[in-house]
N, C-alpha and C positions, 0 to 999 in steps of 0.2 A: 716489111711486107709479109703478109701471111701466106705461107706456102701450102698448097694442097698436096697431100701424099696418099697414095693407095697402098694399103697393107693387107696381106693375106694372113689370117691367123685362125687357129682352131680354138673353139670355146665349148666347154661342156655345160649343158644346162639340163635340168630335170624337166621332162615332159609331164603334162597332166596325168597321163596314164601311169608313169613311173611313180608319181606322188601318190596316186590312188593305191597302187600295189604296196608301197611302203606303209601306207596308213592301215590297210587291211591286214597286212602281215603282223603289225605290232599289237593288234587287238587280241584279247583272249576270247574264249568261246562265248562268254556271257555278253561281252561288249560287241562281239561280232553279230550276235543275234539281234541286238538292239539296232545295229547299223543296217542289217538286212531289212528289218521291218521298216526302218526310217526310209530306206531307199525305195521300198515297195510303194510307200505312200507318195514319194516325190516324183517317181518316174513311172508313168503309165505303161511304158513299153516293157517294163520288167514285170514278170508274172511268176507266181508261186506254183511249183509243181506238186503233184500229190506224192506223198512219201511212199515210194515203192523200192527204194534202193537199200542195199545191204551195207554193212560197214566196209570201208575201204581197207582191205588187208594186203599188206606188202611183205612177202617173205624175205628174210635176209639169209643168204647162204652162209652157213658156218658149221661145217661137219665136225670141227674139232671140239665143239662145246659139249661137255658131258658133265652135268651136275644135277644135284637134287636139291629141292627147296628145303632149307633147314628152318629151325625155329628162331633164328636171329632176327631181331627187329631193330633196324638202324634208328639212330636218334632223330633223323630228320623226316621220319614218316609223318604224314599229316593224317590224323585220324578223322574220319567223317562222323560228326555228331548228328544223331537223329533227333530232331526237335519237332514233335508232331504239332500240327496246326499252327506252325509259325512260318511266315514267309522268309525266303532267303534274302538278306539285305543286298541291295545293288550298290556295293561300295566300289570306290575307285582307289587305285594304288597311288603311291606318292608321286610318281612321274606323271600320271594322268591328271592329278590335281594341279601340278605345275603347268601342264599344257593348257588346262582350262583357264588359268590365270593370264595366259598370253592374249586372250580376247580383250583384256583391259589395257593392253600396251599400245594399241594403235599401229601394229606392224603392217608394212606392205606385204604383198604376197611373197616376194623374195626374202624379206627379212623374217617372215614367219617360218619359212623353210629352214633358214639358218638357225633360228631360235629353237626349233624342235630338234635340230641336229645337236645343238649344245646340250639341251635337256636330256636327250637320250644317250649322251656320253658322260653323264654324271655318275660317279661311283656310289657305293652304298652309304658313304658318309656325306654325300651332297657336293663333293668337290668335282671340278672339271677334270676328267681323266685323260684328256688329249690336249696336245699343244694347239694353240690358236692357229699356228701356221698351217697345220694340216687341214683345218676348216677353210682357211683362206685359199689354199690350193684346190681343195675339192670344188669350191663354188667359184673359183677365179675372181675373188674379191680382194680389195685392199684391206690391209690389217685394221685400219681405223673403222672400216665399215662393219667388220665382224666384232671389233671391240665395242662399238656403239651398241650393237645388239646384246652383247654380253653384259654391259653396264645396266641395261634396262631389265634383263633377267635377274640381275643381282638385287633388284628392288622388290622382287617377289617374296612371298612368305613360304617358309620361314626365313628370317633374316640370316644372312651369311651364306645363302645358297649360291652355287656356281662359282665359288672362290677357287683360286688357283693354288693357294697355300694357306697355312694356318693364320699367318699374319693378316692376309687380306680378309679371311673369314671373320676374324674378330673385329677388324676395323669396320666391316660392313654392318656390324651390330651396334656400333657406337655412334651417337649423335655428336658431331664435332662441335656444335654450338652449345649443347647442354652439358657435355662432359669434355671440355677442351683439354684438361690435364690428362685424363685417361687416354684420349685420342693421341696426345703427344707421346705418352709412354709407349703405346703400341706402334706408332708410326716411326719414331726416332730412336727408341731404346728397347726395341723388341727383344733382342738377344739378351740384354741384361734382365729383362722381366722373365723371360723363359728360363734363364739359368739362376734365378733367385739371387742376383747380385744386388741386394738391397742397399748395402753401404755405398756402392758405386752410383746407384740411382739417386740417392739422397745428395751425394756430392755433385753429380752432374746437373741435376734439376734444381738444386737448392731448396727443395721442399722439406717440410717437417716429416718426422716419422709417422705422425698421426695421419697426415694427408696422404702419404704413400700407402699406409695401411687401408685407408678408405678406398683408394683407387684400386688396390689389389683385390679387395672384396668385390668390387664391381666386375673386374676382369674374371675373377673366379666364377661368377654367375653367368658368364657368356657361354654359349654352346659351341664347342670346338668341332662338333659333328652334327651340323644341322639336318643332314639327311637321315641320320640314324634314329631309330625309335619311332618311325612313322608307319610301320607296317600295321595292317589291320589284324590285331590279335583276336578279335571277336568274330572273325569270319566263320560262318557256320559250316561251310563245306568247300572242298576244292574240286573243281571239275577238270580232270586231266584232258589235255589236248590230244594225247596219244596213249595207246595201250600197247604194250609189247609182251609177248609170251612165246614160249618155245613149242614148236610142233615138228615132229620128225627130224630132230637135230637142226632145225632151222629156226631163226628168230622171225616172228611175224609182227609187223608194225601195223597197227590199226589206227586210222585217223578217227578220233571220237567226235565226229560232227554230224552223224546221221540224224540227230535230233534237231538240228538247225533247219530252218526253212530252206528248201532247195529252189533256186530261182533260175529262170531262163529268159531269153529274149522272145517276146511275143511275135509269132509268125504273122499274125494278123496285121500288125503295124509294119512289118517288113514288106508284106504284100502291098500295103497302101502306098509305099514309096514308088511302086511301079505303075500306079494308077494315075488318074487325072486329079492333080491337086494344085492349088495356087502356090506361088513361090514361097510365101510366108509359112503356110502350113507344112509344106514339104521340108523347108529348112528346120522347122521346129521338130518334126518327127525324126528327121535325119540325125539331129543332135542327140535326141533322146535314145535312138537306137545305138549310136556310137557309145554313149555313156553307159547304156545297159550292157553292151558287149564288154566294155572295159571292166565293169563291175563283176560280171560273171567270170571273166578271165582272171581277175585279181583273186577271187575266192579259190579258183582252181590252182593258181600259182602258189597261194598260201599253203594249200594242202600238199603240193609237191615239195615245196621248200621245207616244210616241217618234216616230211617223210625222209627227204634226202639228208637233212641234218641229223635226224635220229639214226639213220643207217650209219653215218660216219661215227657217231658217238659209240654205237655198239662195236664197230670195227676197232676203234681206238681205245676202248675200255674193256678188253676181253675178260680181265680178272673180275671186274664188277659183275659182269653177266655170266660168270661161272660161279657166282655165289660169294666171292670175297668182296663184300661191299665196302670194306675199309681200305681196299687196294685200288686207288685211282692213279692212273699214269698222268704225268704232266701233259696238259693239253690247254692250248689257248684258242680264243675265238679265231685268231688269224690262221691257225692250223686247219680248221674246218673251212674257212673262207678260201684258202689256197686249194684245198682238195676239190671243192665244188665250183671253183672259179667265180665266186661271188664276192661282193663287197663286205668288209667286216661289219659295217652297220646293219647289213641284212641279217647276218648271223646273230648280231646283238638283239635285233628286233624279234627274231624267231625263237630266242631262248629266254628273254626277259618275261617273267610272269607266266611262262608256259610250263605245264607239268606233264609228267609221263607216269603212267601206272605200270610198275614193274612187278615181278613176283616177290620183290622184297619191300614193297611199299611205294608210295607216291613221292616222286622227287621233282624239284624244279630243274629244268634242263640246264640252267647255268651252273647248277651244283656239280655237274660232271667236269667243269673246267677248273683246273687248278694249276698253279705255277710249279715249276720243277727246279731241281738243282742236281749237280753231279757230286757224288760222294767221293771220298778220298780213294776208294777202290775203282773209281771210274764209272760206277753205275748211276744212271739217271733215275731219280725217284721224285715222287710228288712231295710238295711241302706239307701235305696233310700227314704224312708219316712222321715228319719231324715234329709237327705240332702234337701228335699223339704221344711221341716219346717225351716231349717237353712237359706235357700234361701229367704223364706218369711220374716224372722226376719231381714235379711240384707237389703231387699228391703224397709222395713218400718222404719229402724233406722234413727235417727237424724244425718244427714251427717256432722253437725258441731261438734257433739260429738259421733262418731261411736263407736260401741262396740268393746272392745278388745276380744281376744280369751278366756280369763278368764271369762269375763262377758257373752259371748255367752255360755260357758260351764254351768254357773250358770242358765241361762234361760232355756237351754235344760234339765238340771237336775230338775228344777221346773216343767217342763212339763212331767216328768216321764221317761226321757231318761238319764240313768247314764253313760254319756260319759266323758272321760278325756279331758284335755285342748289340748293335742297333737293330740287327735282324731278330735277335732273341727278344729284344724289347717289343718289336712289332708283333711277333707271334704271341708273346705273353699278353699283350693288350687285346689281340684278337680272341684269345681264350678267356678274356674278361678277368684276368688275374692281376691284382695290384702289385706295386713295387714291394721290395723286400721289407722295408720298414713298416708297411701297412699289413704285412702278413705275419709279423712277429707277434707271438703270444708270450705272456709272462708265465 
């Protein structure tokens, strides 16, 4: 016999207003302008104001800052190219192109939100950077529901995107029907393939040396980093979202959006709601007024969030804003999220693809975030300092006898940096330096 039970539970769901705020926040200035113009066409209640406002300037108190601009130009400054009589290309970044592909997947409204959450949590190599359990908990969904969305995202281009590890990334790029032997190697003997245990592979699979060689050639042509190399290197210019400068020993934050169309809710339509209207017309206008208010508030919230995030970056990276641009303190997205009492995904959206114009050049906001470690002396430093030391060691090494990763680890350990060999290998790869045998010169 079926029993009826009454149960009280709390469930967290995203409201339409929250979805709009998240969408507006993740847009850069160029795409925000497009969205504003699109909304002006769709919603008659939204109207454009005449441009009479000044730049929004927010001072940051910091009486201890005392530095002068030097001639140092950091390597990640984006120079603005002046190309006369040529339009600026309206290009989309890698993440935006993935989001566009979601329109072909037939997602429901809830699935679409989960899909975008997954895409915005991909790292620079295209791998899923968070555990699925965290997404399950965030949306209070079963694991198989989130996994179903992930599987459909993994069919997008480029192949191998949204994988959770290297093995899954490579398997996503292989057709099991067309290349069954290659698929078997990657799915059942991945460790042997990764560690070049060719004799064991021949023994375990019973294949010939020639067949194994052909399979390995196919594997070598797969892309282990499907998200890398998709940045638009032909971009003509970068429009900073923020401008920061020092005035009277205080840092001033300027939201660089005065050139965007300024919008407001039309008072004429608001007044119409108080008049004599039939039920259908009144419902239509009311919905449009609500949507217009949400849109205006979302733009205002975006400005406030960007300003608050920039304030915290200045406070947590004092050395950089004193002129030592190669001195970044360890800082994670979660650190800013905790300080501002915001979700980490909000901080991610506000820093991805957003740039700030500083006295030392234009930087992407996410470039201020770096991992850290504790030295043998107990000092916490940024991993960027370790990478710089590693780069100097590699530049000065004897190319006839280059250092192995193990030797590099020992040198760094002697300098007070207790890193493991696999950490050295990771940093070396991030510096785009090959292994020792490929660096050796005759």
